[in-house]
KEFI-690526 format. One line per field, with one value per residue (C-alpha): z, y, x; residue number from 1; chain; residue in three letters. Coordinates in steps of 0.001 Angstrom, whole numbers, plus 524288, in hexadecimal, padded with zeros to 5 digits. Last residue first. Layout:
<recs>
w (Z  ...)
v (Y  ...)
u (X  ...)
resi (NUM  ...)
chain (A  ...)
resn (ALA  ...)
</recs>
This chain:
<recs>
w (64E99  64D26  64185  64353  650AE  64E8D  642CC  64DAC  65763  64EDC  64992  658BC  65BE5  651DA  65386  661EF  6609E  658B4  64ABC  64A69  64377  63EEE  63090  6293D  6230A  62809  63261  6371F  636BD  63BFC  647FD  64AF4  65867  65C65  66AC3  67047  67FA6  68995  68168  681CA  67F73  68B45  68FDE  6986D  6A614  6A739  6A80C  6A490  6A094  69EBD  69432  690FC  68D61  6818A  676EF  66815  669AC  660FA  6693C  6741F  66BBA  668AE  679E2  67A90  670F1  6768A  68637  6819D  67ABB  68613  68F63  685F2  686C1  6799F  67290  668B0  65E60  654E5  650B6  644C2  64771  63B87  637BD  62B64  620E2  61378  6190B  61368  62346  62297  62146  61345  6108D  6157E  60A27  60A39  6064D  60E86  61B98  618D5  6169D  623A4  62BC1  62566  62927  6366E  63793  63470  63CBB  64A01  6510A  65FF7  66648  67290  68262  68CBF  69AE0  69B8D  6A73A  69E88  69706  692CB  69431  68F09  697A3  6913E  68C97  67FCE  677C1  68172  68047  670BE  66FA3  67933  6711B  66505  66A8B  67069  66364  65F53  659ED  64D07  645AC  63DFA  642A5  6499E  651B4  64F45  65C5D  65632  648E8  646C2  638A1  62FF9  623FB  6198C  60BE6  608C0  60589  60718  611E5  619A5  61772  61C37  62876  62B73  62A55  6318B  63D55  63BEB  63C8C  64847  64F18  64AA9  64FAE  65D5C  65EFE  65D97  6653C  67082  679F0  66FE8  674F3  6672F  66378  663EA  66173  65394  64FEE  65A7C  6662A  66B93  676A5  67DBA  68764  67B75  68166  67255  6691A  65E17  663D1  65B80  64D92  64119  6346D  627F8  61B89  611FA  6076D  5F963  5F8BE  5EA63  5DF16  5D387  5D9E9  5DFA3  5E21D  5E922  5F05D  5F572  6017E  60396  603D6  60DA0  616D3  6152F  61901  625A2  6297B  62A92  631FC  63B07  63D76  63989  63CD8  6499E  64CF0  64BAD  65435  65EBC  6631A  6718D  673E7  66709  667F8  6748E  66970  65E14  64F38  64609  63A3B  62CB2  62AAC  6210E  616FB  60A6F  5FF40  5F27B  5F0E0  5E6DF  5E60B  5E0F8  5E67E  5F39B  5F683  5F1D8  5FC01  60741  603EA  603B8  61116  618E2  624FE  62002  62104  6164F  61194  606D2  60164  5F5A3  5F4A6  5E871  5DFBF  5D8E9  5D790  5E673  5E408  5ED04  5F4AC  60076  6002D  6017B  60B6F  61357  612D9  615D9  622B2  62601  625DD  62EE9  638E9  637A5  63A9E  64860  64CF8  64BE2  64466  63788  62ACD  6258B  61E4E  611BD  609C4  5FC4D  5FA3D  5EC16  5EA57  5DCF1  5E561  5EFAC  5FC85  5FEAF  5FD54  6040E  60F0F  6108C  60FB4  61AC2  6231E  620F5  623D8  631A3  6364C  6310B  6236C  61CF1  62577  61A1A  61034  604C1  5FB40  5EC71  5E58F  5DDBC  5E7B7  5F39B  5F54C  5F35A)
v (DDE41  DDBBA  DD588  DCDFD  DCB8D  DC5B8  DBDB0  DB795  DB4E0  DAF2C  DA510  DA212  DA13B  D9555  D8EEA  D8EF2  D8BCB  D7ECC  D7F1F  D7328  D7679  D68C5  D6458  D5715  D5F6C  D5758  D4F6A  D5A16  D61FB  D59DC  D5728  D6525  D65E8  D744D  D78A3  D8594  D8904  D91D4  D9909  DA762  DACEF  DB687  DB736  DAB08  DB19F  DB87A  DB455  DC19C  DBBB4  DC3CB  DC3A6  DBB7B  DC2A3  DC875  DCA77  DCA3C  DC439  DB78D  DAFB4  DB735  DB7CC  DA93C  DA45F  DAF04  DA8B7  D9A86  DA04A  DA69C  D9893  D91CA  D9ABF  D9AE8  D8C3D  D85E1  D7D7A  D71E9  D6F28  D7A6F  D7FBD  D7E56  D78D2  D7333  D766E  D704B  D7217  D6DF0  D6B89  D5EE3  D5D97  D50AA  D5888  D5C24  D5CA1  D6789  D7047  D6D19  D7729  D82B6  D78AB  D7602  D8566  D8861  D7D95  D846C  D90C4  D8D6C  D8550  D90C7  D98F8  D93A5  D8EA7  D8F5D  D860A  D8E82  D8B44  D93FA  D91AE  D9E85  DA5A4  DA4D9  DAFD0  DB333  DC073  DC3F3  DCFA5  DDB6B  DDCD1  DE199  DD63C  DCC3E  DD2C4  DD391  DC580  DC16C  DCA54  DC3BF  DB626  DB7E7  DBA91  DC8AC  DCC9B  DC247  DB9F9  DBE86  DB50F  DAAF4  DA57B  D9F88  D9A0E  D8DA1  D8F59  D89DF  D8742  D8790  D8086  D81A1  D7CFC  D853B  D7D53  D8982  D84F5  D7940  D81F4  D8E1F  D86B3  D835F  D8F4C  D96F6  D8D6A  D8D3B  D9DAE  D9CE8  D9567  D9FF7  DAB48  DA338  DA3D1  DB21E  DB490  DAE8F  DA1B2  D9942  D8E07  D85AA  D8125  D71B7  D6942  D625E  D6BB5  D6740  D6E94  D6714  D6680  D6772  D719D  D7B72  D885B  D8DAD  D8629  D903F  D9695  D8CFE  D96BE  D96FB  D9B5D  D983C  D8F59  D90D9  D87EE  D875D  D949F  D9704  D8D90  D96BE  DA51F  DAB83  D9F8C  D9786  DA492  DA6C5  D9E4E  DA232  DAFCA  DAB93  DA545  DAFD3  DB932  DB06E  DB0C8  DBEA4  DC238  DB713  DB752  DC6B7  DCD72  DC49B  DC4E5  DD620  DD66A  DCFE0  DD940  DD8DE  DC992  DC4FE  DCCF7  DC2B3  DB6F7  DBCAD  DBC12  DC3FA  DBAAA  DB9B3  DAB40  DA7D2  D9FF5  DA03E  D9535  D980A  DA651  DAD0F  DBA51  DC4E0  DBF4C  DBA8B  DC6EF  DCDC2  DC653  DC995  DD7CA  DD5FC  DCF3A  DD8BB  DD0EA  DCB06  DD6FB  DDC8B  DDF29  DD5CC  DD112  DCA78  DC0F8  DB98D  DC61B  DC55E  DD380  DD544  DD16D  DC72D  DBE35  DBDC6  DCC1D  DCDBC  DC38B  DCB35  DD6F8  DD125  DCABC  DD780  DE041  DD5FA  DD7F6  DE602  DE5C6  DE33B  DDD02  DDC14  DE881  DE378  DDD81  DDAFB  DCF5B  DC7BD  DBF6E  DBAA1  DB340  DAC70  D9F1B  D9D06  DA235  D9734  D9338  DA2D7  DA8DB  D9ED1  D9D93  DAC7D  DAD02  DA167  DAA46  DB850  DB06C  DAB96  DB800  DC185  DC9D6  DBE90  DBDE5  DB771  DAFDC  DAE20  DA41B  DA509  D9842  D93D7  D8C7D  D8BAF  D7C89  D7AB2)
u (4F077  4E121  4E289  4EDBA  4ED26  4DFBE  4E267  4EEED  4E48B  4DB9B  4E3D9  4E7FF  4DA48  4D710  4E376  4E23B  4D20A  4D511  4D134  4C784  4BB05  4B530  4B440  4B102  4A5E6  49969  49E45  4A6EB  49B9D  49378  49C8A  49ED9  49901  49C1F  49E98  49936  49A35  49303  48B48  48A48  47E54  47F0C  48CED  4928E  4986D  4A5A4  4B2BB  4BD75  4CA9C  4D7F9  4E078  4EAAA  4F909  50070  4F3B7  4F4A3  500AD  4FF9C  5013C  4FA8E  4EDAC  4ED66  4EF35  4E481  4DB8E  4DF7D  4DD2D  4CF33  4CBA0  4CEC0  4C5CC  4BAF7  4BB27  4BD11  4B2D1  4B7B4  4AD53  4B6C3  4A764  49FA4  493F8  48A68  47D71  47760  46BF1  467F7  45948  45068  44B6B  45370  45FFE  46593  47360  47B23  480C9  49136  49B6A  497C8  4995F  4A661  4A9B8  4A214  4AB1E  4B722  4B394  4B0F2  4BD9F  4C4C3  4BD72  4C23B  4B5BA  4B757  4ACEA  4ABA3  4AA58  4A7EC  4AC27  4B285  4ACBA  4A0C2  4A5B9  4B335  4B737  4C450  4CA51  4D234  4DF81  4DB4D  4E1DD  4DB15  4CF95  4CEF4  4D1A6  4C727  4BE1F  4C1C4  4C267  4B4B8  4AD91  4A91A  4B5C2  4B18D  4BBD6  4C60D  4CF6C  4C7DB  4BBF6  4B010  4A7A7  49F33  49815  48C55  48B18  47EA9  47CC5  47373  46D1F  46170  45731  44C71  44270  44C6B  455BA  451BA  44B8E  45914  45F29  4555A  45787  465FB  46582  45C83  46830  470D2  466BD  46540  47405  47561  46B15  470B6  46FDF  46A5D  460CD  45BE4  4678D  4643A  46FF4  47248  47C0B  484DA  48989  494E7  4907C  48140  47F63  47B8E  47A21  477F2  47AEB  476EB  48279  48BFB  48797  48088  485A1  4817C  483A6  47B3D  47E76  47886  47230  46C3C  46E4A  46B24  46698  45BAB  4518B  45C8F  46296  4542D  45535  464B6  460A5  455F9  45FD3  46891  45E8A  459FB  46909  46846  459DC  45EB6  46E11  46F96  464AD  460A2  46E74  46E98  462C4  46793  4714C  47487  4732C  4780C  48574  48740  487B6  48DD7  48AC4  4836D  48379  4893D  48E31  483D9  48B72  484E0  4884B  4839B  48375  47B35  484F0  47A43  46C9C  472EB  478F1  46B22  46547  46DC4  46D74  45EDA  45D9A  46705  46676  4730A  47988  483E8  48EC8  48FDD  49EBA  4A23A  4AEAA  4B148  4AC0F  4BA8F  4B7E0  4B9E3  4C90E  4CE43  4C3D0  4CCDE  4D01D  4C29A  4C08A  4C8F3  4C476  4B8AC  4BDFE  4C3DF  4B766  4B183  4BCB5  4BC45  4ADC7  4B07F  4A4C3  494C2  49985  49290  49895  48A5B  490B3  48EBF  49B2E  4999D  4A389  4A530  4AB4B  4B5CC  4C162  4BFFB  4C7C5  4CBFB  4BEA4  4B70E  4C085  4BF8C  4B148  4B07B  4B992  4B10E  4A405  4AAB4  4AE3C  4A48B  4A64C  4A10D  493BB  48CED  4935D  48E6D  49563  495A4  49943  4A4BB  4AB54  4A4B8  4A2C0  4B0FB)
resi (348  347  346  345  344  343  342  341  340  339  338  337  336  335  334  333  332  331  330  329  328  327  326  325  324  323  322  321  320  319  318  317  316  315  314  313  312  311  310  309  308  307  306  305  304  303  302  301  300  299  298  297  296  295  294  293  292  291  290  289  288  287  286  285  284  283  282  281  280  279  278  277  276  275  274  273  272  271  270  269  268  267  266  265  264  263  262  261  260  259  258  257  256  255  254  253  252  251  250  249  248  247  246  245  244  243  242  241  240  239  238  237  236  235  234  233  232  231  230  229  228  227  226  225  224  223  222  221  220  219  218  217  216  215  214  213  212  211  210  209  208  207  206  205  204  203  202  201  200  199  198  197  196  195  194  193  192  191  190  189  188  187  186  185  184  183  182  181  180  179  178  177  176  175  174  173  172  171  170  169  168  167  166  165  164  163  162  161  160  159  158  157  156  155  154  153  152  151  150  149  148  147  146  145  144  143  142  141  140  139  138  137  136  135  134  133  132  131  130  129  128  127  126  125  124  123  122  121  120  119  118  117  116  115  114  113  112  111  110  109  108  107  106  105  104  103  102  101  100  99  98  97  96  95  94  93  92  91  90  89  88  87  86  85  84  83  82  81  80  79  78  77  76  75  74  73  72  71  70  69  68  67  66  65  64  63  62  61  60  59  58  57  56  55  54  53  52  51  50  49  48  47  46  45  44  43  42  41  40  39  38  37  36  35  34  33  32  31  30  29  28  27  26  25  24  23  22  21  20  19  18  17  16  15  14  13  12  11  10  9  8  7  6  5  4  3  2  1)
chain (A  A  A  A  A  A  A  A  A  A  A  A  A  A  A  A  A  A  A  A  A  A  A  A  A  A  A  A  A  A  A  A  A  A  A  A  A  A  A  A  A  A  A  A  A  A  A  A  A  A  A  A  A  A  A  A  A  A  A  A  A  A  A  A  A  A  A  A  A  A  A  A  A  A  A  A  A  A  A  A  A  A  A  A  A  A  A  A  A  A  A  A  A  A  A  A  A  A  A  A  A  A  A  A  A  A  A  A  A  A  A  A  A  A  A  A  A  A  A  A  A  A  A  A  A  A  A  A  A  A  A  A  A  A  A  A  A  A  A  A  A  A  A  A  A  A  A  A  A  A  A  A  A  A  A  A  A  A  A  A  A  A  A  A  A  A  A  A  A  A  A  A  A  A  A  A  A  A  A  A  A  A  A  A  A  A  A  A  A  A  A  A  A  A  A  A  A  A  A  A  A  A  A  A  A  A  A  A  A  A  A  A  A  A  A  A  A  A  A  A  A  A  A  A  A  A  A  A  A  A  A  A  A  A  A  A  A  A  A  A  A  A  A  A  A  A  A  A  A  A  A  A  A  A  A  A  A  A  A  A  A  A  A  A  A  A  A  A  A  A  A  A  A  A  A  A  A  A  A  A  A  A  A  A  A  A  A  A  A  A  A  A  A  A  A  A  A  A  A  A  A  A  A  A  A  A  A  A  A  A  A  A  A  A  A  A  A  A  A  A  A  A  A  A  A  A  A  A  A  A  A  A  A  A  A  A  A  A  A  A  A  A  A  A  A  A  A  A)
resn (GLY  TYR  PHE  GLU  LYS  TYR  TRP  LYS  ALA  TYR  ARG  ALA  LEU  GLY  VAL  LYS  LEU  SER  THR  GLN  PRO  ARG  PHE  GLY  PHE  ASP  GLN  GLU  LEU  GLU  SER  VAL  ASP  ALA  TYR  THR  GLN  TYR  VAL  ASP  GLY  PRO  GLN  MET  PRO  LEU  LEU  GLU  ARG  GLU  GLY  LYS  LYS  ASP  ILE  ILE  GLY  GLU  GLU  LEU  LEU  CYS  ALA  GLU  LEU  THR  GLU  VAL  PHE  GLY  LEU  LEU  SER  GLU  PRO  SER  SER  ASN  GLY  ILE  ASN  TYR  VAL  LYS  TYR  ARG  VAL  GLY  ASP  GLU  ASN  GLU  GLU  PRO  ILE  LYS  GLY  MET  VAL  LYS  VAL  VAL  GLY  GLU  ILE  ILE  ASP  ASP  ILE  TYR  THR  PHE  ASP  ARG  TYR  MET  ASP  GLY  TYR  ASN  PHE  ILE  GLN  ILE  LYS  GLU  GLY  LYS  VAL  LEU  LYS  ASP  THR  PHE  GLY  PHE  TYR  ALA  MET  ASP  PRO  ARG  GLY  LEU  PRO  GLY  TYR  VAL  THR  PHE  PHE  ARG  LEU  GLY  THR  MET  PRO  ILE  LYS  TYR  LEU  LYS  GLY  TYR  ALA  TYR  ALA  LEU  LEU  GLU  ASP  SER  LYS  LYS  THR  ALA  ALA  TYR  LEU  SER  VAL  PRO  HIS  ASP  VAL  LYS  ASP  GLU  THR  SER  TYR  PRO  VAL  LYS  LYS  ASN  SER  GLY  TYR  VAL  SER  SER  SER  SER  ALA  TYR  ILE  LEU  HIS  LYS  VAL  GLY  GLY  PRO  TYR  ASN  ALA  TYR  SER  HIS  ARG  CYS  ALA  GLU  LEU  ILE  ASN  PHE  PHE  GLY  VAL  ILE  ASN  ALA  GLU  ILE  TYR  ALA  GLU  PRO  ASN  THR  ILE  SER  TYR  ARG  VAL  GLY  ALA  GLN  ALA  ALA  LEU  ASN  VAL  VAL  ILE  ARG  PRO  HIS  HIS  GLU  LEU  PHE  VAL  SER  ASP  LEU  LEU  GLN  LYS  ASP  ALA  LEU  ASN  GLY  ARG  ILE  PHE  VAL  PHE  LYS  GLY  THR  ASP  PRO  LYS  GLY  ALA  THR  GLU  GLU  LEU  ILE  ARG  LEU  ARG  GLU  GLU  LYS  LEU  ARG  VAL  ASP  TYR  TYR  ASP  ASN  VAL  SER  ASP  TYR  GLY  VAL  VAL  LYS  ALA  THR  PRO  ASP  GLU  GLU  LEU  ILE  ARG  LYS  ALA  LEU  TYR  PHE  GLY  ILE  PHE  GLY  ALA  ALA  GLY  THR  ILE  LEU  ILE  THR  LYS  GLU  ALA  TYR  GLU  MET)
</recs>
C-alpha cells in the first residue's frame, strides 16, 4: 500500500470524508501513522464530530501506539499548522478541511475566506517548506475541491476540461481559487498535487446540513419537505465508500508532469448518474419506512430555486476510470438503506 510506513496528515479528520479516510487507513495498515487535524467547530452538531473522533481512537487502539494523533486547531492558525509539520513530518497530506455549504456562504462569507483561502494557503506554505525542514518532505498533496466549481454549466456531463470561470456562490469561488493556488504552488515549488471535485457525498455519519439529513429530520417530525426549483433539480449523489475508494487510489499515484513541468491533476469523483430530487426523496422515504423510522410518507412543499443553487450536477469520471480502473457505482437505494440503518441506531 502506498501509505505503508508513512505519516499521513488528514485535515478535516473529524469531518465526514476525513473520518472515513482516516478509519480506512487505520484499519488497513498497522504501519501507517495518521495525524488528524480539525477545528471541530459548531457549523453543525458537534456530537457527530466527537462520535467520529471516538471511533477513530477506538480503531487506532491504545493511545501509546502513536498510530493516531489528533490536533484540535484551525488551519488559519499558521503557527500551529507549521508546528504539526515540524513535529510529525507528514509524507502524504490530504486536505479535506474546509467551510462547506453553499447557502451558508451567502450570510457568512468570512468563514469561507478564512478556512478555504487562508487555511489552504497555509497548507501550501507548509508543504513548500517541508522539503527544507525534513528529509524528503511532502511526497503528495491531495486536496478537496467541489462539483460547485462548475456553476451553471449547461454542458453535461461535467468534464475537468470544462471552463469553470463563473461560480454562482462564494463557496464555489473559494474552491476554484484553491485549484488556481495549487497549480501555482505546484509550478513554483514542485509540490506533486491532485485535486478532487466531489459530487454530493452522502452516507452514514454524514453532514446534517445536507439535504438528505434535513429531509429525514422533517419526515420524522411530520413536517413538510421543502423541495426547491419545484422539484426540477438533479444531483449526482455519491456514496461515501465510493469517495473513499477514489481518494485511496489517488493517494497511491503521483501525477505525471504535464507540458508545464507540473505534477498536477484534477479528477471528478461522482456517481455519473444524476437523480432527480423528487426521486431521491421517494427512495429515502422507502428506506426510512422499511427501517420503521417513519410510518407514512411526508408532504412536499415545492419552492423556487434558492440563491447559489445549481440546476444539476453530473460527473464525467472517464479520467478516473482510465487512470485507476475505478468508477463510483453504489446505487442510491443501497446507499440510502445503509444510511437509514445507521440513523435508526444513532438517533434511536
